[in-house]
FIPA-334180 format. One record per residue (C-alpha): residue in one letter; z, y, x. Coordinates in steps of 0.1 Angstrom, whole numbers. Last residue first. Layout:
# FIPA-334180
 resn    pz    py    px
    a     Z     Y     X
...
//
This chain:
# FIPA-334180
 resn    pz    py    px
    l  1677   611  1668
    y  1652   611  1697
    g  1631   583  1683
    l  1599   603  1677
    d  1604   600  1639
    a  1640   612  1644
    l  1628   643  1663
    q  1602   651  1637
    k  1627   646  1608
    e  1653   667  1626
    v  1628   696  1630
    e  1618   693  1593
    a  1654   693  1582
    q  1662   724  1602
    e  1632   742  1587
    d  1643   732  1552
    n  1679   743  1559
    t  1666   777  1572
    y  1665   780  1610
    k  1682   809  1628
    v  1667   821  1661
    a  1694   834  1685
    k  1701   871  1686
    s  1738   869  1682
    r  1738   841  1708
    d  1727   866  1735
    f  1714   846  1765
    r  1712   867  1797
    f  1683   862  1820
    d  1685   872  1856
    e  1648   873  1866
    y  1628   856  1893
    k  1592   860  1903
    l  1575   834  1925
    e  1539   842  1935
    p  1515   814  1928
    p  1505   790  1956
    d  1467   789  1960
    k  1456   753  1963
    f  1486   744  1942
    i  1509   713  1947
    e  1530   731  1974
    t  1542   757  1949
    l  1564   731  1932
    s  1587   756  1915
    k  1624   745  1917
    g  1647   730  1892
    d  1682   740  1880
    i  1675   773  1863
    h  1701   801  1867
    k  1677   826  1882
    p  1654   824  1852
    i  1617   822  1863
    e  1596   852  1854
    l  1560   845  1842
    g  1528   843  1862
    l  1515   813  1842
    y  1517   790  1873
    a  1552   803  1881
    l  1564   795  1845
    v  1548   760  1847
    t  1565   752  1880
    p  1598   766  1869
    t  1597   745  1837
    i  1585   712  1853
    d  1609   711  1882
    v  1638   697  1861
    i  1619   664  1859
    q  1621   660  1896
    k  1594   661  1923
    d  1594   657  1961
    a  1557   665  1966
    n  1529   641  1974
    t  1498   663  1976
    g  1466   643  1976
    p  1444   669  1958
    k  1456   705  1957
    i  1458   716  1921
    d  1440   748  1909
    k  1411   730  1893
    g  1434   707  1874
    y  1457   676  1876
    a  1494   671  1880
    a  1515   639  1882
    w  1552   632  1877
    i  1559   596  1866
    g  1594   580  1866
    n  1622   573  1890
    r  1657   564  1876
    r  1645   532  1861
    h  1651   522  1825
    t  1652   486  1811
    g  1630   456  1805
    n  1635   421  1792
    e  1644   430  1757
    r  1668   410  1735
    g  1682   375  1734
    n  1707   382  1762
    e  1705   348  1778
    e  1672   351  1797
    r  1683   384  1813
    n  1717   371  1825
    i  1748   385  1808
    i  1776   398  1830
    v  1809   402  1810
    t  1809   369  1791
    q  1840   364  1769
    g  1826   370  1734
    k  1827   401  1713
    p  1833   436  1727
    s  1797   447  1718
    r  1785   478  1737
    r  1760   463  1761
    s  1752   482  1793
    e  1722   481  1816
    i  1713   467  1850
    g  1678   467  1866
    e  1688   493  1893
    f  1725   493  1901
    y  1747   507  1875
    e  1765   541  1874
    i  1797   541  1853
    v  1809   575  1840
    l  1847   577  1835
    d  1870   599  1814
    p  1841   610  1792
    t  1837   648  1784
    s  1838   653  1746
    e  1872   670  1745
    t  1861   693  1774
    n  1862   690  1812
    i  1831   705  1828
    s  1812   698  1860
    y  1792   670  1842
    v  1796   642  1868
    e  1829   653  1884
    a  1845   661  1850
    g  1833   627  1837
    s  1851   609  1865
    k  1830   588  1888
    i  1822   551  1890
    n  1797   537  1915
    k  1770   510  1920
    i  1781   486  1893
    v  1762   453  1890
    p  1775   435  1921
    l  1776   397  1917
    e  1801   384  1942
    s  1818   418  1945
    g  1816   443  1973
    p  1792   467  1956
    g  1812   468  1923
    l  1818   443  1895
    e  1853   429  1903
    d  1868   454  1928
    l  1848   483  1913
    m  1861   475  1878
    e  1897   472  1891
    r  1895   505  1910
    r  1880   524  1880
    i  1904   509  1855
    k  1934   521  1876
    e  1919   555  1881
    a  1913   559  1844
    l  1949   548  1837
    a  1963   574  1861
    n  1941   601  1846
    r  1952   592  1811
    k  1989   591  1821
    d  1986   626  1836
    m  1966   639  1807
    n  1989   627  1780
    k  1966   619  1750
    e  1959   582  1760
    t  1927   570  1743
    i  1907   566  1775
    y  1869   571  1771
    l  1841   553  1790
    i  1804   561  1792
    g  1786   533  1810
    a  1750   543  1808
    m  1720   529  1789
    g  1742   523  1759
    g  1775   542  1763
    v  1805   539  1740
    c  1829   522  1764
    l  1865   521  1751
    a  1899   523  1766
    q  1936   520  1755
    t  1931   501  1723
    n  1962   494  1702
    d  1956   517  1672
    f  1918   513  1678
    d  1918   477  1668
    i  1881   471  1672
    i  1861   451  1646
    q  1848   475  1620
    r  1843   505  1643
    m  1822   483  1666
    h  1797   472  1639
    e  1790   508  1628
    l  1784   517  1664
    d  1759   488  1668
    i  1741   496  1636
    v  1735   531  1649
    g  1725   518  1684
    f  1700   494  1669
    l  1681   524  1655
    p  1682   532  1618
    t  1648   529  1600
    a  1634   563  1591
    g  1635   583  1559
    a  1640   615  1578
    k  1671   624  1556
    k  1685   590  1560
    f  1679   591  1597
    r  1696   625  1599
    k  1727   614  1579
    k  1731   582  1600
    i  1729   601  1633
    n  1753   628  1621
    g  1778   603  1608
    y  1777   581  1640
    s  1781   610  1663
    v  1810   625  1643
    a  1827   591  1641
    m  1821   584  1677
    l  1836   617  1688
    k  1867   611  1666
    l  1870   576  1678
    p  1868   587  1715
    r  1898   610  1709
    v  1920   588  1688
    k  1940   604  1659
    q  1911   617  1638
    k  1895   582  1635
    i  1929   566  1626
    r  1932   570  1588
    k  1895   568  1579
    w  1890   537  1600
    l  1918   515  1588
    c  1899   483  1595
    i  1909   456  1570
    k  1923   425  1587
    k  1905   393  1580
    e  1891   386  1614
    p  1921   400  1633
    l  1912   433  1648
    l  1900   435  1684
    k  1920   450  1713
    l  1907   469  1743
    y  1926   475  1776
    g  1939   439  1778
    h  1919   429  1808
    n  1896   406  1789
    k  1891   433  1763
    l  1881   459  1789
    w  1856   434  1804
    v  1843   426  1769
    n  1839   464  1764
    l  1820   466  1797
    a  1794   441  1785
    v  1770   443  1814
    a  1733   433  1810
    h  1715   417  1839
    k  1681   418  1857
    l  1661   439  1833
    t  1626   445  1848
    g  1613   480  1851
    f  1608   513  1835
    g  1607   549  1847
    h  1625   580  1833
    d  1618   614  1817
    s  1581   608  1820
    v  1555   634  1831
    v  1518   639  1831
    l  1509   675  1837
    v  1474   689  1830
    l  1466   725  1841
    t  1436   737  1819
    d  1408   757  1835
    e  1383   729  1831
    g  1390   727  1793
    a  1414   702  1776
    a  1398   681  1749
//
């Protein structure tokens, strides 16, 4: 058990609440002609096309890595792994213009290689989705849609073209089958709960000021712990130290850390396998 001098933090990376609706964005894309399905008996030419279509290449790498890690860890594959395998067997990627690969979030990729045409198509899809599913629609499920570059502040091959933000209680479904875009909770046949943006952030210990209600975020954990331990806080860090939760606020010391990749810790294959097994067993891989 923790001693009297131990600082105890109870933190969750998200909250949880009632699932109101599920949104099948790939069904919406299919209904609007942006996503095409293969004929029932047509053989999927996955190996030939996966390197030609940007989201497919990313999905192939992700699917392969996840499957390999789960096999190595001896764990049962998550539903998401089975879901990705199912999608690649039924979607006509040669004739598909857009695809949503997100689970909890709406992560949408455009297959067009020409950047100007891709941006124009992304903007067209964004406007149409907001008109039909956004705040002013009959049943609003989408709160906002932003470009991937705007959300992640970078624009690489893996950056999605659009990131869809749902209202609270809404989550995504990947499957493009069927015609229903908004699925009621009692009709989806799966879980009745989903993530919430706000989670738990609580602190306890002899140095903690009782009854303090600070404005806390998950990124504040590291700088707060570093400050409590009297260690330097990297200047580039996103969070802030929650000095207001302490009876005697610690002194904040900042340092400009430079990461040298040449000095990074290198794992052996056995060590890497053990790390991946632990992450898989915890459900992170």
